[in-house]
NUBALO-566632 format. One record per residue: y, x, z of N, C-alpha, C, O, CB in turn; residue in one letter; chain; residue number from 1. Coordinates in Angstrom, 3 decimals, decimal comma. Atoms other than C-alpha are relative to their C-alpha. Glycine has a CB too. Example, Ala and Ser with C-alpha at 12.3 -4.5 7.8 and 13.67 -1.06 7.14 Angstrom:
// residues 2
<kolmi <-1,190; 0,890; 0,000>; <-4,500; 12,300; 7,800>; <1,200; 0,900; 0,000>; <1,181; 1,936; 0,665>; <0,027; -0,992; 1,246>; A; A; 1>
<kolmi <-1,190; -0,820; -0,060>; <-1,060; 13,670; 7,140>; <1,090; -0,770; 0,730>; <2,198; -0,261; 0,899>; <0,462; 0,414; -1,415>; S; A; 2>
//
This chain:
// residues 127
<kolmi <-1,195; -0,565; -0,582>; <-33,543; -14,134; -28,710>; <0,158; -0,548; 1,408>; <0,127; -1,762; 1,609>; <1,244; -0,310; -0,865>; M; A; 1>
<kolmi <-0,161; 0,449; -1,380>; <-33,053; -14,234; -24,934>; <1,449; -0,322; 0,286>; <2,357; 0,096; -0,433>; <-0,509; 1,057; 0,978>; S; A; 2>
<kolmi <-1,377; 0,370; -0,358>; <-30,035; -15,666; -23,239>; <0,515; 0,953; 1,058>; <-0,239; 1,458; 1,889>; <0,078; -1,467; 0,506>; T; A; 3>
<kolmi <-0,623; -0,852; -1,010>; <-27,606; -13,629; -21,218>; <0,850; -0,875; 0,896>; <1,462; -1,846; 0,450>; <0,855; 1,132; -0,649>; T; A; 4>
<kolmi <-0,829; 0,764; -0,933>; <-25,902; -14,914; -18,142>; <1,293; 0,744; 0,219>; <1,334; 1,971; 0,301>; <-0,730; -0,239; 1,347>; T; A; 5>
<kolmi <-1,326; -0,573; -0,192>; <-22,249; -14,368; -17,640>; <0,268; 0,125; 1,489>; <0,076; -0,826; 2,247>; <1,090; -0,864; -0,689>; Q; A; 6>
<kolmi <-0,310; -0,213; -1,414>; <-21,227; -12,850; -14,321>; <1,221; -0,829; 0,370>; <2,184; -0,881; -0,396>; <0,245; 1,507; 0,301>; A; A; 7>
<kolmi <-1,162; 0,790; -0,397>; <-18,865; -15,113; -12,403>; <1,159; 0,922; 0,355>; <0,980; 1,879; 1,109>; <-0,343; -0,921; 1,190>; P; A; 8>
<kolmi <-1,140; -0,855; -0,315>; <-15,379; -13,613; -12,268>; <0,479; -0,273; 1,419>; <0,450; -1,409; 1,892>; <1,144; -0,222; -1,008>; P; A; 9>
<kolmi <-0,644; 0,251; -1,286>; <-13,813; -13,075; -8,889>; <1,488; -0,150; -0,253>; <1,930; -0,088; -1,400>; <-0,287; 1,149; 1,029>; D; A; 10>
<kolmi <-1,409; 0,332; 0,169>; <-10,148; -13,753; -8,267>; <0,796; 1,115; -0,658>; <1,863; 0,851; -1,210>; <0,607; -0,330; 1,327>; S; A; 11>
<kolmi <-0,774; -1,100; 0,560>; <-9,063; -10,296; -9,444>; <-0,468; 0,405; -1,396>; <0,111; 1,320; -1,981>; <-0,070; 1,189; 0,920>; S; A; 12>
<kolmi <0,517; -0,389; 1,309>; <-11,064; -10,142; -12,699>; <0,204; -1,120; -1,000>; <0,092; -2,301; -0,670>; <-1,485; 0,370; 0,089>; E; A; 13>
<kolmi <-0,215; 0,991; 1,050>; <-10,346; -11,863; -15,967>; <-1,331; -0,448; -0,575>; <-2,206; 0,377; -0,839>; <0,901; 0,565; -1,109>; R; A; 14>
<kolmi <1,261; 0,494; 0,560>; <-13,093; -14,106; -17,299>; <-0,266; 0,520; -1,415>; <-1,422; 0,659; -1,813>; <0,006; -1,515; -0,012>; P; A; 15>
<kolmi <0,241; -0,452; 1,380>; <-12,532; -12,844; -20,863>; <-0,652; 1,373; -0,039>; <-1,311; 1,706; -1,025>; <1,310; 0,034; -0,783>; E; A; 16>
<kolmi <0,679; -1,298; -0,035>; <-13,699; -9,369; -19,825>; <-1,499; -0,215; 0,051>; <-2,252; 0,439; -0,670>; <0,469; 0,843; 1,212>; T; A; 17>
<kolmi <1,428; 0,304; -0,080>; <-17,064; -10,813; -18,836>; <-0,480; -0,699; -1,271>; <-1,593; -0,462; -1,740>; <-0,294; -0,875; 1,229>; F; A; 18>
<kolmi <0,376; 0,688; 1,236>; <-17,077; -13,054; -21,885>; <-0,190; 1,022; -1,122>; <-1,131; 0,910; -1,908>; <1,075; -1,053; -0,395>; A; A; 19>
<kolmi <0,121; -1,041; 1,018>; <-16,504; -10,002; -24,104>; <-1,277; 0,801; 0,179>; <-1,965; 1,117; -0,792>; <1,206; 0,928; 0,043>; G; A; 20>
<kolmi <1,235; -0,756; -0,266>; <-19,325; -8,120; -22,424>; <-1,228; -0,850; -0,306>; <-2,199; -0,361; -0,883>; <-0,042; 0,479; 1,469>; M; A; 21>
<kolmi <1,132; 0,891; 0,278>; <-21,639; -11,123; -22,624>; <-0,175; -0,173; -1,506>; <-1,299; -0,188; -2,010>; <0,205; -1,378; 0,678>; A; A; 22>
<kolmi <0,075; 0,109; 1,456>; <-20,772; -11,535; -26,302>; <-0,601; 1,246; -0,634>; <-1,407; 1,160; -1,560>; <1,380; -0,255; -0,579>; G; A; 23>
<kolmi <0,545; -1,255; 0,515>; <-21,513; -7,874; -26,938>; <-1,504; 0,075; 0,245>; <-2,261; 0,459; -0,646>; <0,705; 1,202; 0,652>; F; A; 24>
<kolmi <1,434; -0,024; -0,300>; <-24,887; -8,145; -25,180>; <-0,772; -0,973; -0,896>; <-1,862; -0,655; -1,372>; <-0,240; -0,344; 1,478>; L; A; 25>
<kolmi <0,648; 0,968; 0,889>; <-25,738; -11,267; -27,190>; <-0,091; 0,570; -1,414>; <-1,109; 0,428; -2,091>; <0,773; -1,345; -0,006>; A; A; 26>
<kolmi <-0,028; -0,605; 1,328>; <-24,733; -9,453; -30,360>; <-1,047; 1,126; -0,086>; <-1,721; 1,277; -1,105>; <1,423; 0,547; -0,321>; H; A; 27>
<kolmi <0,982; -1,077; -0,045>; <-26,885; -6,486; -29,350>; <-1,423; -0,557; -0,060>; <-2,282; -0,009; -0,751>; <0,187; 0,842; 1,269>; L; A; 28>
<kolmi <1,333; 0,632; 0,043>; <-29,878; -8,750; -28,735>; <-0,294; -0,518; -1,405>; <-1,431; -0,442; -1,871>; <-0,093; -1,163; 1,029>; E; A; 29>
<kolmi <0,176; 0,476; 1,369>; <-29,334; -10,264; -32,179>; <-0,318; 1,173; -0,929>; <-1,143; 1,041; -1,833>; <1,265; -0,747; -0,483>; Y; A; 30>
<kolmi <0,189; -1,157; 0,881>; <-29,183; -6,778; -33,769>; <-1,445; 0,462; -0,016>; <-1,914; 0,997; -1,021>; <0,900; 1,146; 0,432>; A; A; 31>
<kolmi <1,396; -0,421; -0,070>; <-32,726; -6,093; -32,625>; <-0,865; -0,819; -0,960>; <-1,905; -0,345; -1,418>; <-0,528; -0,134; 1,439>; V; A; 32>
<kolmi <0,829; 0,907; 0,800>; <-33,998; -9,035; -34,688>; <0,325; 0,008; -1,490>; <-0,351; -0,680; -2,256>; <0,145; -1,390; 0,520>; T; A; 33>
<kolmi <-0,426; 0,077; 1,406>; <-32,237; -8,351; -38,025>; <-0,901; 0,832; -0,912>; <-1,635; 1,722; -0,481>; <1,452; 0,472; -0,139>; V; A; 34>
<kolmi <0,727; -0,756; 1,023>; <-33,764; -7,104; -41,238>; <0,685; 1,338; -0,237>; <1,858; 1,514; 0,093>; <-0,091; -0,803; -1,323>; D; A; 35>
<kolmi <-0,537; -1,334; 0,278>; <-33,278; -3,501; -42,321>; <1,189; -0,060; -0,953>; <2,088; 0,775; -0,864>; <-1,089; 0,896; -0,585>; A; A; 36>
<kolmi <-1,112; 0,125; 0,950>; <-30,957; -4,656; -45,131>; <1,296; -0,375; 0,709>; <2,377; 0,025; 0,275>; <-0,329; -1,046; -1,071>; D; A; 37>
<kolmi <-1,184; 0,446; -0,732>; <-28,572; -6,232; -42,617>; <0,451; 1,017; 1,043>; <1,540; 0,876; 1,601>; <-0,275; -1,331; 0,671>; E; A; 38>
<kolmi <-0,262; -0,946; -1,092>; <-28,657; -3,264; -40,209>; <1,370; 0,684; -0,085>; <2,074; 0,738; 0,923>; <-1,074; 1,053; 0,015>; A; A; 39>
<kolmi <-1,322; -0,662; 0,042>; <-25,556; -1,385; -41,519>; <1,143; -0,960; 0,369>; <2,060; -0,591; 1,103>; <0,252; 0,582; -1,403>; P; A; 40>
<kolmi <-1,042; 0,990; -0,311>; <-23,437; -4,535; -41,343>; <0,000; -0,337; 1,495>; <1,054; -0,404; 2,127>; <-0,209; -1,287; -0,835>; H; A; 41>
<kolmi <0,116; 0,350; -1,417>; <-24,745; -5,431; -37,880>; <0,464; 1,168; 0,876>; <1,121; 0,955; 1,894>; <-1,459; -0,389; 0,347>; V; A; 42>
<kolmi <-0,431; -1,165; -0,775>; <-24,191; -1,868; -36,621>; <1,526; 0,147; -0,002>; <2,128; 0,459; 1,025>; <-0,648; 1,273; -0,558>; L; A; 43>
<kolmi <-1,472; -0,043; 0,060>; <-20,575; -1,906; -37,848>; <0,595; -1,086; 0,881>; <1,575; -0,863; 1,592>; <0,499; -0,165; -1,457>; R; A; 44>
<kolmi <-0,461; 1,114; -0,817>; <-20,115; -5,262; -36,207>; <-0,143; 0,322; 1,490>; <0,751; 0,035; 2,287>; <-0,781; -1,275; -0,347>; S; A; 45>
<kolmi <0,204; -0,407; -1,399>; <-21,601; -3,932; -32,954>; <1,034; 1,033; 0,430>; <1,571; 0,965; 1,535>; <-1,414; 0,565; 0,194>; L; A; 46>
<kolmi <-0,992; -1,034; -0,322>; <-19,304; -0,911; -33,083>; <1,376; -0,626; 0,206>; <2,094; -0,261; 1,137>; <0,060; 1,064; -1,118>; A; A; 47>
<kolmi <-1,289; 0,699; -0,158>; <-16,272; -3,178; -33,587>; <0,044; -0,767; 1,316>; <1,038; -0,728; 2,043>; <0,244; -0,968; -1,180>; D; A; 48>
<kolmi <0,076; 0,776; -1,239>; <-17,379; -5,405; -30,744>; <0,086; 0,932; 1,212>; <0,775; 0,628; 2,186>; <-1,310; -0,828; 0,046>; H; A; 49>
<kolmi <-0,030; -0,967; -1,110>; <-17,958; -2,385; -28,484>; <1,411; 0,529; 0,209>; <1,844; 0,709; 1,347>; <-0,969; 1,173; -0,268>; A; A; 50>
<kolmi <-1,391; -0,457; -0,126>; <-14,429; -1,146; -29,250>; <0,872; -1,060; 0,665>; <1,718; -0,739; 1,500>; <0,572; 0,357; -1,379>; R; A; 51>
<kolmi <-0,794; 1,089; -0,613>; <-12,968; -4,554; -28,342>; <-0,291; -0,104; 1,494>; <0,624; -0,258; 2,302>; <-0,303; -1,357; -0,692>; R; A; 52>
<kolmi <0,374; 0,073; -1,425>; <-14,914; -4,645; -25,064>; <0,584; 1,203; 0,748>; <1,141; 1,054; 1,836>; <-1,561; -0,044; 0,168>; V; A; 53>
<kolmi <-0,549; -1,206; -0,640>; <-13,910; -1,059; -24,259>; <1,514; -0,127; 0,154>; <2,067; 0,235; 1,193>; <-0,352; 1,271; -0,825>; R; A; 54>
<kolmi <-1,448; 0,166; -0,046>; <-10,285; -1,862; -25,080>; <0,414; -1,002; 1,086>; <1,349; -0,753; 1,847>; <0,520; -0,459; -1,365>; S; A; 55>
<kolmi <-0,363; 0,993; -1,026>; <-10,211; -4,979; -22,907>; <-0,315; 0,521; 1,394>; <0,416; 0,244; 2,345>; <-0,740; -1,328; -0,242>; S; A; 56>
<kolmi <0,341; -0,599; -1,301>; <-11,962; -3,099; -20,089>; <1,054; 1,023; 0,395>; <1,455; 1,083; 1,557>; <-1,402; 0,665; -0,047>; T; A; 57>
<kolmi <-1,041; -0,986; -0,277>; <-9,418; -0,289; -20,369>; <1,296; -0,690; 0,414>; <1,944; -0,281; 1,377>; <0,240; 0,891; -1,230>; F; A; 58>
<kolmi <-1,222; 0,745; -0,355>; <-6,527; -2,776; -20,332>; <-0,097; -0,573; 1,402>; <0,845; -0,473; 2,188>; <0,257; -1,132; -1,005>; R; A; 59>
<kolmi <0,182; 0,610; -1,322>; <-7,945; -4,556; -17,297>; <0,020; 1,065; 1,093>; <0,610; 0,861; 2,153>; <-1,322; -0,792; 0,055>; R; A; 60>
<kolmi <-0,019; -1,090; -0,981>; <-8,550; -1,270; -15,482>; <1,430; 0,486; 0,222>; <1,840; 0,722; 1,359>; <-0,898; 1,170; -0,466>; T; A; 61>
<kolmi <-1,399; -0,418; -0,104>; <-4,972; -0,219; -16,232>; <0,808; -1,020; 0,791>; <1,619; -0,648; 1,639>; <0,612; 0,193; -1,397>; T; A; 62>
<kolmi <-0,709; 1,052; -0,744>; <-3,673; -3,579; -14,971>; <-0,332; 0,066; 1,488>; <0,546; -0,075; 2,339>; <-0,358; -1,392; -0,558>; E; A; 63>
<kolmi <0,409; -0,067; -1,403>; <-5,695; -3,231; -11,779>; <0,604; 1,222; 0,691>; <1,026; 1,140; 1,845>; <-1,530; 0,036; 0,109>; M; A; 64>
<kolmi <-0,628; -1,195; -0,572>; <-4,422; 0,313; -11,219>; <1,493; -0,225; 0,229>; <2,036; 0,181; 1,256>; <-0,217; 1,214; -0,922>; L; A; 65>
<kolmi <-1,419; 0,316; -0,163>; <-0,847; -0,878; -11,792>; <0,220; -0,929; 1,179>; <1,150; -0,742; 1,963>; <0,558; -0,631; -1,273>; D; A; 66>
<kolmi <-0,086; 0,939; -1,119>; <-1,403; -3,750; -9,371>; <-0,191; 0,742; 1,328>; <0,537; 0,495; 2,290>; <-1,060; -1,126; -0,150>; E; A; 67>
<kolmi <0,233; -0,803; -1,206>; <-2,791; -1,311; -6,789>; <1,189; 0,887; 0,317>; <1,559; 1,050; 1,480>; <-1,251; 0,854; -0,163>; G; A; 68>
<kolmi <-1,172; -0,850; -0,197>; <0,163; 0,997; -7,306>; <1,179; -0,802; 0,537>; <1,888; -0,347; 1,435>; <0,386; 0,686; -1,310>; S; A; 69>
<kolmi <-1,089; 0,865; -0,502>; <2,640; -1,864; -6,818>; <-0,239; -0,393; 1,452>; <0,688; -0,405; 2,261>; <0,131; -1,270; -0,871>; R; A; 70>
<kolmi <0,337; 0,359; -1,389>; <0,820; -2,935; -3,654>; <0,232; 1,190; 0,928>; <0,762; 1,031; 2,028>; <-1,474; -0,478; 0,102>; E; A; 71>
<kolmi <-0,233; -1,207; -0,808>; <0,893; 0,641; -2,360>; <1,495; 0,237; 0,194>; <1,930; 0,602; 1,286>; <-0,651; 1,236; -0,667>; A; A; 72>
<kolmi <-1,457; -0,146; -0,113>; <4,628; 0,817; -3,105>; <0,573; -0,989; 1,008>; <1,453; -0,638; 1,794>; <0,668; -0,200; -1,371>; D; A; 73>
<kolmi <-0,473; 1,003; -0,973>; <5,170; -2,430; -1,142>; <-0,358; 0,429; 1,424>; <0,458; 0,307; 2,338>; <-0,614; -1,398; -0,307>; R; A; 74>
<kolmi <0,442; -0,427; -1,337>; <3,164; -1,077; 1,799>; <0,860; 1,162; 0,485>; <1,280; 1,184; 1,642>; <-1,501; 0,411; -0,017>; I; A; 75>
<kolmi <-0,837; -1,142; -0,378>; <5,125; 2,193; 1,781>; <1,407; -0,470; 0,357>; <1,988; -0,003; 1,337>; <0,056; 1,039; -1,143>; V; A; 76>
<kolmi <-1,351; 0,511; -0,288>; <8,433; 0,289; 1,633>; <0,032; -0,731; 1,343>; <0,969; -0,557; 2,123>; <0,473; -0,947; -1,128>; A; A; 77>
<kolmi <0,054; 0,703; -1,279>; <7,402; -1,954; 4,524>; <-0,150; 0,983; 1,158>; <0,502; 0,831; 2,191>; <-1,157; -1,005; 0,009>; Q; A; 78>
<kolmi <0,213; -1,003; -1,049>; <6,198; 1,020; 6,564>; <1,266; 0,804; 0,244>; <1,609; 1,099; 1,389>; <-1,153; 0,939; -0,376>; S; A; 79>
<kolmi <-1,245; -0,752; -0,130>; <9,395; 2,926; 5,875>; <1,048; -0,830; 0,729>; <1,749; -0,318; 1,602>; <0,523; 0,427; -1,382>; T; A; 80>
<kolmi <-0,967; 0,882; -0,677>; <11,521; -0,055; 6,930>; <-0,353; -0,150; 1,473>; <0,531; -0,137; 2,329>; <0,043; -1,388; -0,679>; A; A; 81>
<kolmi <0,425; 0,129; -1,400>; <9,465; -0,477; 10,098>; <0,288; 1,290; 0,764>; <0,762; 1,243; 1,898>; <-1,506; -0,347; 0,085>; Q; A; 82>
<kolmi <-0,284; -1,283; -0,651>; <9,759; 3,232; 10,911>; <1,503; 0,159; 0,246>; <1,912; 0,683; 1,282>; <-0,527; 1,172; -0,861>; A; A; 83>
<kolmi <-1,456; -0,069; -0,162>; <13,525; 3,013; 10,379>; <0,457; -0,881; 1,163>; <1,312; -0,479; 1,952>; <0,710; -0,428; -1,301>; E; A; 84>
<kolmi <-0,356; 0,883; -1,129>; <13,767; 0,047; 12,774>; <-0,390; 0,632; 1,332>; <0,372; 0,578; 2,297>; <-0,688; -1,375; -0,149>; R; A; 85>
<kolmi <0,464; -0,646; -1,241>; <11,737; 1,917; 15,394>; <0,902; 1,178; 0,342>; <1,257; 1,366; 1,505>; <-1,475; 0,474; -0,137>; I; A; 86>
<kolmi <-0,873; -1,147; -0,233>; <13,884; 5,033; 14,975>; <1,358; -0,455; 0,509>; <1,893; 0,123; 1,455>; <0,163; 0,823; -1,283>; L; A; 87>
<kolmi <-1,308; 0,517; -0,460>; <17,107; 3,036; 15,327>; <-0,098; -0,499; 1,438>; <0,793; -0,244; 2,248>; <0,497; -1,145; -0,926>; R; A; 88>
<kolmi <0,209; 0,495; -1,360>; <15,726; 1,335; 18,440>; <-0,110; 1,164; 0,979>; <0,452; 1,106; 2,073>; <-1,263; -0,878; 0,070>; S; A; 89>
<kolmi <0,148; -1,176; -0,862>; <14,755; 4,723; 19,902>; <1,343; 0,695; 0,198>; <1,634; 1,169; 1,296>; <-1,023; 0,985; -0,597>; A; A; 90>
<kolmi <-1,318; -0,627; -0,127>; <18,234; 6,111; 19,184>; <0,915; -0,807; 0,920>; <1,679; -0,235; 1,698>; <0,649; 0,154; -1,379>; L; A; 91>
<kolmi <-0,782; 0,849; -0,908>; <19,853; 3,124; 20,920>; <-0,439; 0,236; 1,442>; <0,402; 0,358; 2,333>; <-0,156; -1,499; -0,374>; V; A; 92>
<kolmi <0,509; -0,253; -1,352>; <17,596; 3,679; 23,953>; <0,441; 1,381; 0,483>; <0,800; 1,542; 1,650>; <-1,545; -0,112; 0,033>; A; A; 93>
<kolmi <-0,448; -1,347; -0,373>; <18,462; 7,396; 23,930>; <1,482; -0,008; 0,350>; <1,884; 0,585; 1,351>; <-0,270; 0,999; -1,143>; L; A; 94>
<kolmi <-1,433; 0,113; -0,298>; <22,193; 6,612; 23,766>; <0,224; -0,661; 1,354>; <1,085; -0,233; 2,122>; <0,719; -0,798; -1,101>; D; A; 95>
<kolmi <-0,114; 0,675; -1,299>; <21,756; 4,228; 26,713>; <-0,326; 0,962; 1,136>; <0,374; 0,979; 2,148>; <-0,934; -1,226; 0,060>; D; A; 96>
<kolmi <0,390; -0,942; -1,052>; <19,987; 6,935; 28,747>; <1,051; 1,092; 0,179>; <1,341; 1,491; 1,307>; <-1,363; 0,630; -0,325>; R; A; 97>
<kolmi <-1,054; -1,020; -0,083>; <22,661; 9,531; 27,917>; <1,222; -0,573; 0,700>; <1,821; 0,090; 1,545>; <0,382; 0,518; -1,410>; V; A; 98>
<kolmi <-1,143; 0,650; -0,662>; <25,399; 7,076; 28,932>; <-0,283; -0,192; 1,489>; <0,599; 0,016; 2,322>; <0,312; -1,366; -0,664>; A; A; 99>
<kolmi <0,390; 0,166; -1,402>; <23,514; 6,327; 32,153>; <0,068; 1,344; 0,732>; <0,543; 1,404; 1,866>; <-1,427; -0,599; 0,103>; E; A; 100>
<kolmi <-0,067; -1,335; -0,605>; <23,183; 10,075; 32,858>; <1,456; 0,413; 0,201>; <1,782; 1,023; 1,219>; <-0,738; 1,040; -0,882>; A; A; 101>
<kolmi <-1,428; -0,297; -0,149>; <26,950; 10,465; 32,259>; <0,576; -0,733; 1,207>; <1,351; -0,157; 1,971>; <0,772; -0,389; -1,277>; D; A; 102>
<kolmi <-0,505; 0,772; -1,150>; <27,657; 7,689; 34,792>; <-0,503; 0,598; 1,317>; <0,259; 0,713; 2,277>; <-0,436; -1,488; -0,109>; R; A; 103>
<kolmi <0,557; -0,602; -1,217>; <25,315; 9,270; 37,373>; <0,693; 1,327; 0,295>; <1,010; 1,622; 1,447>; <-1,530; 0,212; -0,141>; V; A; 104>
<kolmi <-0,683; -1,280; -0,182>; <26,928; 12,682; 36,804>; <1,422; -0,221; 0,505>; <1,878; 0,477; 1,410>; <0,020; 0,796; -1,319>; T; A; 105>
<kolmi <-1,376; 0,298; -0,440>; <30,417; 11,202; 37,171>; <0,006; -0,469; 1,451>; <0,875; -0,075; 2,229>; <0,647; -1,077; -0,909>; A; A; 106>
<kolmi <0,074; 0,479; -1,381>; <29,387; 9,418; 40,368>; <-0,306; 1,154; 0,949>; <0,252; 1,212; 2,045>; <-1,071; -1,102; 0,136>; A; A; 107>
<kolmi <0,329; -1,155; -0,845>; <27,882; 12,638; 41,764>; <1,215; 0,900; 0,167>; <1,453; 1,403; 1,265>; <-1,175; 0,799; -0,600>; A; A; 108>
<kolmi <-1,215; -0,821; -0,096>; <31,092; 14,579; 40,961>; <1,015; -0,651; 0,926>; <1,664; 0,010; 1,736>; <0,620; 0,220; -1,393>; R; A; 109>
<kolmi <-0,935; 0,717; -0,877>; <33,163; 11,890; 42,620>; <-0,425; 0,151; 1,453>; <0,422; 0,374; 2,318>; <0,077; -1,498; -0,381>; T; A; 110>
<kolmi <0,491; -0,141; -1,369>; <30,959; 12,066; 45,727>; <0,257; 1,406; 0,525>; <0,652; 1,568; 1,680>; <-1,496; -0,325; 0,070>; A; A; 111>
<kolmi <-0,243; -1,387; -0,415>; <31,241; 15,881; 45,839>; <1,488; 0,213; 0,247>; <1,866; 0,849; 1,230>; <-0,519; 0,999; -1,070>; V; A; 112>
<kolmi <-1,455; -0,134; -0,181>; <35,039; 15,699; 45,378>; <0,451; -0,649; 1,308>; <1,263; -0,083; 2,040>; <0,754; -0,635; -1,189>; D; A; 113>
<kolmi <-0,360; 0,694; -1,251>; <35,322; 13,172; 48,225>; <-0,454; 0,829; 1,194>; <0,286; 0,970; 2,167>; <-0,637; -1,424; 0,056>; I; A; 114>
<kolmi <0,520; -0,807; -1,103>; <33,166; 15,345; 50,458>; <0,836; 1,256; 0,194>; <1,127; 1,641; 1,326>; <-1,464; 0,374; -0,251>; E; A; 115>
<kolmi <-0,825; -1,210; -0,106>; <35,216; 18,455; 49,652>; <1,378; -0,319; 0,560>; <1,907; 0,451; 1,361>; <0,138; 0,677; -1,367>; L; A; 116>
<kolmi <-1,300; 0,414; -0,554>; <38,482; 16,608; 50,363>; <-0,114; -0,278; 1,486>; <0,761; 0,081; 2,273>; <0,532; -1,247; -0,726>; R; A; 117>
<kolmi <0,204; 0,339; -1,415>; <37,073; 15,347; 53,630>; <-0,138; 1,286; 0,825>; <0,348; 1,347; 1,954>; <-1,264; -0,904; 0,178>; A; A; 118>
<kolmi <0,149; -1,271; -0,718>; <36,144; 18,906; 54,635>; <1,340; 0,721; 0,120>; <1,605; 1,369; 1,132>; <-1,021; 0,904; -0,711>; E; A; 119>
<kolmi <-1,328; -0,622; -0,054>; <39,666; 20,139; 53,774>; <0,882; -0,670; 1,044>; <1,687; -0,016; 1,707>; <0,678; -0,064; -1,371>; R; A; 120>
<kolmi <-0,797; 0,731; -0,980>; <41,183; 17,429; 55,935>; <-0,538; 0,204; 1,414>; <0,241; 0,248; 2,366>; <0,025; -1,491; -0,343>; L; A; 121>
<kolmi <0,624; -0,164; -1,319>; <38,739; 17,920; 58,817>; <-0,951; 1,200; -0,076>; <-2,155; 1,023; -0,259>; <-0,770; -1,314; 0,444>; D; A; 122>
<kolmi <0,831; -1,179; 0,167>; <37,495; 21,529; 58,715>; <-1,049; 0,163; 1,087>; <-2,054; 0,835; 0,852>; <0,857; 1,210; -0,040>; P; A; 123>
<kolmi <0,946; -0,157; -1,100>; <35,687; 21,262; 62,088>; <-1,041; -1,119; -0,059>; <-0,688; -2,297; -0,113>; <0,737; -0,007; 1,370>; E; A; 124>
<kolmi <1,033; 1,028; -0,025>; <32,354; 19,479; 62,063>; <-0,014; -0,730; 1,334>; <0,295; -0,125; 2,360>; <-1,367; 0,612; -0,276>; P; A; 125>
<kolmi <0,058; 0,785; -1,228>; <31,948; 16,743; 64,640>; <-1,217; 0,423; 0,817>; <-2,273; 0,725; 0,262>; <-0,052; -1,518; -0,316>; A; A; 126>
<kolmi <1,126; -0,434; -0,841>; <29,773; 17,621; 67,703>; <-1,121; -0,971; 0,075>; <-2,117; -0,713; 0,751>; <0,461; 0,271; 1,357>; P; A; 127>
//
């Protein structure tokens, strides 16, 4: 019977998933060496083991998908908050520009009014 090496888990994978797979492979290697009388028992055992590995793999995949979904939700929330801050800042800048335009318009009207009054008081242009 040969030995199987267990893959090292990275930070996002559970070691028991690899342990389950390694156990299944070891069990499979053992099944090759059994007598014909033991074959039905070993096959049932392999099937049970395969179901456990499949179940743990499915659970881990589901957990990883959930984790990815939560991370995506956090990113969307952060992006939405940042977009809201930028929009508010842009609206403040727009309000400032509109207020500035109002002041310039008021100053221009005042200048025109003064000029018109001056013309009414002195209708003849100076030579």
